[in-house]
Biotite code that builds the C-alpha atoms (Angstrom):
import biotite.structure as struc

atoms = struc.array([
    struc.Atom([-1.075, -11.139, -11.335], chain_id="A", res_id=1, res_name="MET", atom_name="CA", element="C"),
    struc.Atom([-1.788, -13.060, -8.170], chain_id="A", res_id=2, res_name="LEU", atom_name="CA", element="C"),
    struc.Atom([0.148, -12.208, -4.999], chain_id="A", res_id=3, res_name="TRP", atom_name="CA", element="C"),
    struc.Atom([1.607, -15.734, -4.835], chain_id="A", res_id=4, res_name="THR", atom_name="CA", element="C"),
    struc.Atom([3.165, -15.178, -8.270], chain_id="A", res_id=5, res_name="GLU", atom_name="CA", element="C"),
    struc.Atom([4.638, -11.839, -7.198], chain_id="A", res_id=6, res_name="VAL", atom_name="CA", element="C"),
    struc.Atom([6.113, -13.453, -4.086], chain_id="A", res_id=7, res_name="ARG", atom_name="CA", element="C"),
    struc.Atom([7.791, -16.135, -6.210], chain_id="A", res_id=8, res_name="ASN", atom_name="CA", element="C"),
    struc.Atom([9.213, -13.624, -8.703], chain_id="A", res_id=9, res_name="LEU", atom_name="CA", element="C"),
    struc.Atom([10.444, -11.113, -6.090], chain_id="A", res_id=10, res_name="PHE", atom_name="CA", element="C"),
    struc.Atom([11.271, -13.037, -2.901], chain_id="A", res_id=11, res_name="PRO", atom_name="CA", element="C"),
    struc.Atom([11.921, -11.096, 0.316], chain_id="A", res_id=12, res_name="ASP", atom_name="CA", element="C"),
    struc.Atom([11.775, -7.563, -1.052], chain_id="A", res_id=13, res_name="GLN", atom_name="CA", element="C"),
    struc.Atom([9.558, -4.522, -1.381], chain_id="A", res_id=14, res_name="PHE", atom_name="CA", element="C"),
    struc.Atom([7.556, -4.011, -4.570], chain_id="A", res_id=15, res_name="VAL", atom_name="CA", element="C"),
    struc.Atom([5.549, -1.089, -5.907], chain_id="A", res_id=16, res_name="LEU", atom_name="CA", element="C"),
    struc.Atom([2.135, -2.432, -6.890], chain_id="A", res_id=17, res_name="LEU", atom_name="CA", element="C"),
    struc.Atom([-1.138, -1.311, -8.383], chain_id="A", res_id=18, res_name="GLU", atom_name="CA", element="C"),
    struc.Atom([-4.355, -2.852, -7.097], chain_id="A", res_id=19, res_name="GLU", atom_name="CA", element="C"),
    struc.Atom([-6.414, -4.553, -9.813], chain_id="A", res_id=20, res_name="LEU", atom_name="CA", element="C"),
    struc.Atom([-8.939, -6.658, -7.897], chain_id="A", res_id=21, res_name="LYS", atom_name="CA", element="C"),
    struc.Atom([-9.943, -6.508, -4.240], chain_id="A", res_id=22, res_name="SER", atom_name="CA", element="C"),
    struc.Atom([-12.802, -6.731, -1.784], chain_id="A", res_id=23, res_name="HIS", atom_name="CA", element="C"),
    struc.Atom([-13.641, -5.302, 1.651], chain_id="A", res_id=24, res_name="TYR", atom_name="CA", element="C"),
    struc.Atom([-14.222, -7.519, 4.643], chain_id="A", res_id=25, res_name="GLU", atom_name="CA", element="C"),
    struc.Atom([-14.557, -6.245, 8.232], chain_id="A", res_id=26, res_name="ASP", atom_name="CA", element="C"),
    struc.Atom([-13.057, -2.807, 7.394], chain_id="A", res_id=27, res_name="SER", atom_name="CA", element="C"),
    struc.Atom([-10.046, -4.474, 5.776], chain_id="A", res_id=28, res_name="LYS", atom_name="CA", element="C"),
    struc.Atom([-9.121, -4.381, 2.118], chain_id="A", res_id=29, res_name="LEU", atom_name="CA", element="C"),
    struc.Atom([-8.187, -7.844, 0.818], chain_id="A", res_id=30, res_name="HIS", atom_name="CA", element="C"),
    struc.Atom([-6.248, -7.429, -2.412], chain_id="A", res_id=31, res_name="ILE", atom_name="CA", element="C"),
    struc.Atom([-6.473, -10.384, -4.760], chain_id="A", res_id=32, res_name="GLU", atom_name="CA", element="C"),
    struc.Atom([-4.765, -9.251, -7.975], chain_id="A", res_id=33, res_name="GLU", atom_name="CA", element="C"),
    struc.Atom([-2.040, -6.679, -8.583], chain_id="A", res_id=34, res_name="VAL", atom_name="CA", element="C"),
    struc.Atom([0.161, -5.291, -11.323], chain_id="A", res_id=35, res_name="ALA", atom_name="CA", element="C"),
    struc.Atom([3.841, -5.012, -10.450], chain_id="A", res_id=36, res_name="VAL", atom_name="CA", element="C"),
    struc.Atom([5.147, -1.544, -11.256], chain_id="A", res_id=37, res_name="ILE", atom_name="CA", element="C"),
    struc.Atom([8.698, -2.233, -10.089], chain_id="A", res_id=38, res_name="LYS", atom_name="CA", element="C"),
    struc.Atom([10.742, -4.040, -7.457], chain_id="A", res_id=39, res_name="PRO", atom_name="CA", element="C"),
    struc.Atom([12.344, -1.841, -4.808], chain_id="A", res_id=40, res_name="ILE", atom_name="CA", element="C"),
    struc.Atom([15.878, -2.504, -3.639], chain_id="A", res_id=41, res_name="GLN", atom_name="CA", element="C"),
    struc.Atom([15.946, -1.111, -0.085], chain_id="A", res_id=42, res_name="ASP", atom_name="CA", element="C"),
    struc.Atom([13.763, 0.200, 2.739], chain_id="A", res_id=43, res_name="ALA", atom_name="CA", element="C"),
    struc.Atom([14.758, 3.835, 2.180], chain_id="A", res_id=44, res_name="GLN", atom_name="CA", element="C"),
    struc.Atom([13.631, 3.727, -1.450], chain_id="A", res_id=45, res_name="GLU", atom_name="CA", element="C"),
    struc.Atom([10.463, 1.895, -0.353], chain_id="A", res_id=46, res_name="ALA", atom_name="CA", element="C"),
    struc.Atom([9.595, 4.763, 2.015], chain_id="A", res_id=47, res_name="MET", atom_name="CA", element="C"),
    struc.Atom([10.056, 7.332, -0.762], chain_id="A", res_id=48, res_name="LYS", atom_name="CA", element="C"),
    struc.Atom([7.839, 5.324, -3.116], chain_id="A", res_id=49, res_name="GLU", atom_name="CA", element="C"),
    struc.Atom([5.217, 4.817, -0.420], chain_id="A", res_id=50, res_name="LEU", atom_name="CA", element="C"),
    struc.Atom([4.892, 8.552, 0.273], chain_id="A", res_id=51, res_name="PHE", atom_name="CA", element="C"),
    struc.Atom([4.611, 9.418, -3.422], chain_id="A", res_id=52, res_name="THR", atom_name="CA", element="C"),
    struc.Atom([2.220, 6.577, -4.347], chain_id="A", res_id=53, res_name="ALA", atom_name="CA", element="C"),
    struc.Atom([-1.228, 7.704, -5.501], chain_id="A", res_id=54, res_name="LYS", atom_name="CA", element="C"),
    struc.Atom([-4.603, 6.173, -6.289], chain_id="A", res_id=55, res_name="ASN", atom_name="CA", element="C"),
    struc.Atom([-4.425, 2.368, -6.255], chain_id="A", res_id=56, res_name="GLU", atom_name="CA", element="C"),
    struc.Atom([-0.614, 2.202, -6.024], chain_id="A", res_id=57, res_name="ARG", atom_name="CA", element="C"),
    struc.Atom([1.114, 1.055, -2.852], chain_id="A", res_id=58, res_name="PHE", atom_name="CA", element="C"),
    struc.Atom([4.307, -0.565, -1.555], chain_id="A", res_id=59, res_name="VAL", atom_name="CA", element="C"),
    struc.Atom([4.273, -3.997, 0.058], chain_id="A", res_id=60, res_name="TYR", atom_name="CA", element="C"),
    struc.Atom([6.859, -6.546, 1.164], chain_id="A", res_id=61, res_name="HIS", atom_name="CA", element="C"),
    struc.Atom([6.764, -10.045, -0.311], chain_id="A", res_id=62, res_name="THR", atom_name="CA", element="C"),
    struc.Atom([7.425, -11.692, 3.055], chain_id="A", res_id=63, res_name="SER", atom_name="CA", element="C"),
    struc.Atom([3.685, -11.195, 3.756], chain_id="A", res_id=64, res_name="ASN", atom_name="CA", element="C"),
    struc.Atom([1.545, -14.180, 2.753], chain_id="A", res_id=65, res_name="GLU", atom_name="CA", element="C"),
    struc.Atom([-1.486, -12.047, 1.857], chain_id="A", res_id=66, res_name="ASN", atom_name="CA", element="C"),
    struc.Atom([-2.188, -8.424, 1.106], chain_id="A", res_id=67, res_name="ILE", atom_name="CA", element="C"),
    struc.Atom([-4.608, -7.236, 3.756], chain_id="A", res_id=68, res_name="ILE", atom_name="CA", element="C"),
    struc.Atom([-4.750, -3.525, 4.508], chain_id="A", res_id=69, res_name="ILE", atom_name="CA", element="C"),
    struc.Atom([-6.692, -2.044, 7.398], chain_id="A", res_id=70, res_name="GLU", atom_name="CA", element="C"),
    struc.Atom([-8.864, 0.811, 6.170], chain_id="A", res_id=71, res_name="VAL", atom_name="CA", element="C"),
    struc.Atom([-9.266, 3.751, 8.502], chain_id="A", res_id=72, res_name="ARG", atom_name="CA", element="C"),
    struc.Atom([-11.547, 6.703, 8.080], chain_id="A", res_id=73, res_name="ALA", atom_name="CA", element="C"),
    struc.Atom([-9.677, 9.973, 7.804], chain_id="A", res_id=74, res_name="LYS", atom_name="CA", element="C"),
    struc.Atom([-9.869, 11.868, 11.066], chain_id="A", res_id=75, res_name="PRO", atom_name="CA", element="C"),
    struc.Atom([-11.458, 15.252, 10.802], chain_id="A", res_id=76, res_name="MET", atom_name="CA", element="C"),
    struc.Atom([-8.859, 17.978, 10.962], chain_id="A", res_id=77, res_name="ILE", atom_name="CA", element="C"),
    struc.Atom([-9.844, 20.935, 13.050], chain_id="A", res_id=78, res_name="ARG", atom_name="CA", element="C"),
    struc.Atom([-8.026, 24.190, 13.416], chain_id="A", res_id=79, res_name="ARG", atom_name="CA", element="C"),
    struc.Atom([-8.390, 26.582, 16.261], chain_id="A", res_id=80, res_name="ILE", atom_name="CA", element="C"),
    struc.Atom([-8.730, 30.057, 14.815], chain_id="A", res_id=81, res_name="PRO", atom_name="CA", element="C"),
    struc.Atom([-6.099, 32.495, 15.952], chain_id="A", res_id=82, res_name="SER", atom_name="CA", element="C"),
    struc.Atom([-7.405, 35.944, 16.742], chain_id="A", res_id=83, res_name="HIS", atom_name="CA", element="C"),
    struc.Atom([-5.210, 38.996, 16.835], chain_id="A", res_id=84, res_name="GLU", atom_name="CA", element="C"),
    struc.Atom([-6.004, 41.755, 19.282], chain_id="A", res_id=85, res_name="SER", atom_name="CA", element="C"),
])
């Protein structure tokens, strides 16, 4: 489904989506087609869904004209070893 169709069906609300078709441009992911998993009623529920979303699933608000997500490389996590004396 195109994003314009999703915006018409679910105006001014969060939706849980699955990416179907996209492309990268200048380190940004431009999503062209999505599958709607479910509409989300409030911001609190949207946060819960966002943190549990996996793979190509994500939460987005239909007030946005396009789905463009900035892609960042994961920072390397370093731990300082703790030594006991």
